[in-house]
Every structure is written in C-alpha cells, then in structure tokens.
N, C-alpha and C positions, 0 to 999 in steps of 0.2 A: 371073797367074803361078802356078807350082807352089809350094806351101808344104810344108815338111817338118814332120812331127810329132816333137818331141824330148821326151825324158823325163829329168828330173833328180830323183834321189832324195837327200834330205838328212835325216839322222837318222831314216831309215825312212819319211819322208813323200814321197809321189810327187807331183811337180809336172809338169804337162803343158804344153808350149809349142808355138807355131807359129813357125817360123823361115824367113825367106825374104828375097829381095831382095839388093841389093848396089849398089855404085857408089862415087863419090868422097866422099860425105857421111858424117858421123859415124853410127855405129850408134845405133839407138833401141830402147829397151825400153819396152813399153806395159803399164801396170798399171790394171786396171779397179777400179771402186768396189765397195761392199758389195752382195752378191746378184748381182754381175755375172758376166761370162764373156768369153773371148777374142773371140767372134764380134761383140761390140758395137763392136770396133775395125775390122771388115773394110773398110769404105769408106775409112777413113783409112790403114790399113796398106797397102792396095793402091796408093794414091797415093804413099805414102812409099817403097815398095819399089822404085820406079823409080830411086831415087837413093841409097838407104840400105839397109843391112842392118837388118831389123826382127825383133825377137823379141817375141812377144805371150804373156803368161803367164796361165794359169788359176791364180790364187793358191790357197793352201791353203784347203780348205773350200768351194771353188767349182768349177763346171764339171766337167771331166774329171779334175781333181786330187783328192788325198785328201779324202774328204768329211767325215770326222770325226777330224781330227788331235787329238792330246792337247793340243797347245800352240797357242793362237791369240793369244799375246801379240804386241805390236808388234815385239819383238825377234825373234820367230820369222819374221814376215813380212819383216823387214829381212834376216835371215840367208838367207832363200830367194832374195831378189833378188841378194844377193852370190854365192850358189852358182850361180844361173843365169848371171850375168855371167862368173864365173870358169870354169865348166865348159863353157859353150857358146862362150865365146871372143870375144864382141863387145868390141873394144878400147875401153876407157873410154867406155861408152855414155852417151847422153843419156837420162835417165829421164823418162818422160812418164806422169803419173798423174792419174786423174780421181777426185774425191771422196776416199774413204778410200784409194784407190790413190795419190793425190797425197800424202796424209799419209805413207804408206809410202815413197814416193820421197824426200820431204823428209828423213825420219829416216835413210834410207840415205845421202843426200848429206852429211848432217852427221856420220854415224858413219864413213864411208869416203870421205873427200874425194879420195884418189888414184884411186879407182875410177870416179868420176863426172865426165864432161866438162861436162855441163850439166843443168839441172833445169827441167821444165815442169810447172806446176800447172794443172790444168783444173778449174774449180769447186772449188777446194780452197785453204785458207789456214790458216796456223798460228793457234792460238787457245787460250784458256784452257779448262779443263775445262767440259763442258756436260752436266749430269746428265739433261737432257731427251733427249739423242740416242738412247740405247737404247730409251726408251719410244716415241719418234717412229718409229724404224724398225720396232719391234715392231708398232706399230699399223698401219703401212703394210703389212707382210708379212701381218698377220692379215686385212687387207682383201681379199687375193687370193682369188677364188672357186675355190680348188683342190679337185678337179681342174678345169681348164678343159675344156669339152666339145670344143673344137677349137682349132687354132692360130689360126684367124681370130678366134675369140672372145677369145683372149689378146691378139692385136694390138689389137683394139678396146678391151679393158680398159685397156691401157697407153697409150691415147691415139691409136692409129693412126699413120700416117706412118712415117718412118725409125726414130724412137725406139721406137714400138710394135713394129715388125718386129724391132728389135734385142733388145728385152726378150723377145719371144716366142721368138726363136731360142735363148734360154738354157734353154728348157724341154725336157723329154724325154717321149716318148709312152709311156704305160702303158695297161694294160687299164683302161678306164673314163675315160681322159682324159689331159691333159697336166699334168705336175707339174714343179716347180723341181728343179734339180740341186744343191741345198744344203739344209741343215737350219736351221730358224729359230733354235734355241738356239745353234748355232755362230755365226750372224751376230751375235746379241746379245753373245755372249762376245767376239767379235772387236772390238767397240766398247768393251769395258770400260775399257781404259787411256785412251781419249780422255775418259772421264768423270773419271778420277783425276788425270791428268797433263797439264800444259800442254806444248804443242809449241813455244812461243815460244823457250825456251832453245836448242833444237835449230836453230830457224830462224836465230838469231843466229850460229850456228856454221857455217852453210852458206857456202862461199866461192866456189862456181862460178857462172857466169852463170845467171840465172834469168828465165824468162818465166812470167807468171801470166795466165791467160785466164779471164775471168768472163762469165757469162751476164747479159744485161740483166735477166732475171727469174729469177735463180738462187736458190740457198739460202745463199750466203755473205753475211752481213750487212755493210753498208758499214763499220761501225766496225772489224770484223776486217780488212778490206782496208786501212783507214787505218793501223791499228796495224802490219801487216806491212810496209807501204811506209815508214812512219816509221823502222822498225828496220833496214831494208835499202833505202835510197833508190835504189840502182842497179838494183833489180828493174824489169824492163819489164812493165807491166800493161796489159791490153787488155780492153775490154768489147765483147761481140758483140751487136748489136741483134737483137731478134726471136728470142731463144733462151732456153731454160730450163736446168735442171741437167744435162740430157743433151745439151748442145750438141755434144759429139763425135759423136753420132749424128744430131742434127738438121741440123747444118751442117758436115759433114766437110770440104767443099771450102774453107770459110773458115778452119777450124782448120789445114788443110794449108798454106794460104798463109802464115799466121802462123808456123807451124813452120818452113817452108822458109827464110823470111827470118832467123829466129833461128838455125837450124842453119848456114846459110851464113855468118853472122857469126862463128861459132865457129872456122871454118877459113879464113876469107877467100875463100870460094867465091862465085860469082855465084848469087844466088837464082833458083830455078826453081819453077814451080807446075804 
C-alpha cells in the first residue's frame, strides 16, 4: 500500500512519521527502540495496515526526525507521542513499543489514559533503575565498524536475516561508506532517566488493556517480568520461541497474529491474520 509521509513539529522539534492503512480495527502507533527507525516496522506495519490505520514514528534523535534535539528527556518523548496522536488524528490509538519505545508507550499510557486505548510492550518491561544500561548500549554502538563499507556488510554485522536487513535499512550512504542516522551521545542521553527513575510507579497507573510480548532469548530478565505481572495480573504476557530482542523484525508474522487477537478483543471484532 501507499504510505504518506507526515511531519509533526512540537516545540521546534521535527518528527517524521509514516501514515497509512485503515479499516474497522483500532488505530495503531508504532514506536521503535534506541538507535532504531521507522523502517524496522515495515513488515509488521504492512500486515496491520490491511485492517488498521497505522502511524509509525521516527522518534526524536532518530532516522529522519530531528537529529540533535535539545531535550531528550522521557517527558519529551511522551509529549511527542501525544502530539502525533492529537495532530494526526488517530482516535485513541493502541501504542505498540519495542524496547525503549515500549518504555515511552508505557509512560504515555500512564500520563494520558484518555488518549490510549491499549498498550503493547514488545521486549520491554517496567523496572527499577539500571546504571549499566547506558554503558551497555554505548559499548554496543562503539562496536559498530562505522562507516560500513557496504550495505551488505552492515546486514552481515547485524546478524543477517530480517533483523540484519532491518538494522541496515536505518543507515544512510555517505562518501566513504554507510553511517547511522543518529548520534551516539544523543542515544546515551536518551537513556539517562532510565538510570535514575523507576518506571514501576507509572506501570501501576496504567489502566488500559495491555499485551506484553517477550522473546525466548531476549534482554528482559525473568524477575522483571515476574514483578510487572505481579503488579498488574490482568496483563496478557506471551513468550515467542526462537526469537531475540528484535523479535518484531525476526518474526513479524507471529507478532502480527498476537496483535490482531489483542486488537480484536478491544472492540469485539473477529480476529484476522
């Protein structure tokens, strides 16, 4: 299908989105993780667009959006999601976020309950502060052999397959090779509040139906999953075999099936895959 490129400007920060699809199901807003981009959702978004309006957001500091915004606080990311929903008009969307995008989706659902119809966390869970997180992502970013000599080399570095293709699609070609469309220091700064502040209080305030999807070999520790489910037992939690942290790229067809069942339940529709 044809996707429209939409731009939302909030407090001088330019946010670029893809907007498409339609149908009887609830609207969906897709939020990528750190160092991500809208293109990593392509396979899932295409499937969802047959039955739902889908808005995919390049979050601040990423992709085609503002590369070096002054504010990379969690409040700024949340306000961006609110602005996208209010200005582009998806009526009470379901927020679907992977990794740090899931954290943003969770905080938005807690802060603006009237705005959000449902919440889907993909390889994301509320948790106490983790001072290791910025160091871990910094070491990972430093391991990238930038510039990559070719797109194929980038695909190989990122593990090949759909996930490797998805990560490589987030690069842009420059003289001398392929480079990321973000800056390392912005990524580290965007993680700062996850080190200082627990997201568990916000999690307890979320009132909308919630689906949590985890990889069998993901990055969310089992104790964090146990804690989140103990605090909100009505949460539907699913583990997807044979997947890692990038399960939304590795097995989009499985995630699509889980999402359609969840979304259909919100409006009493018959699930379709």
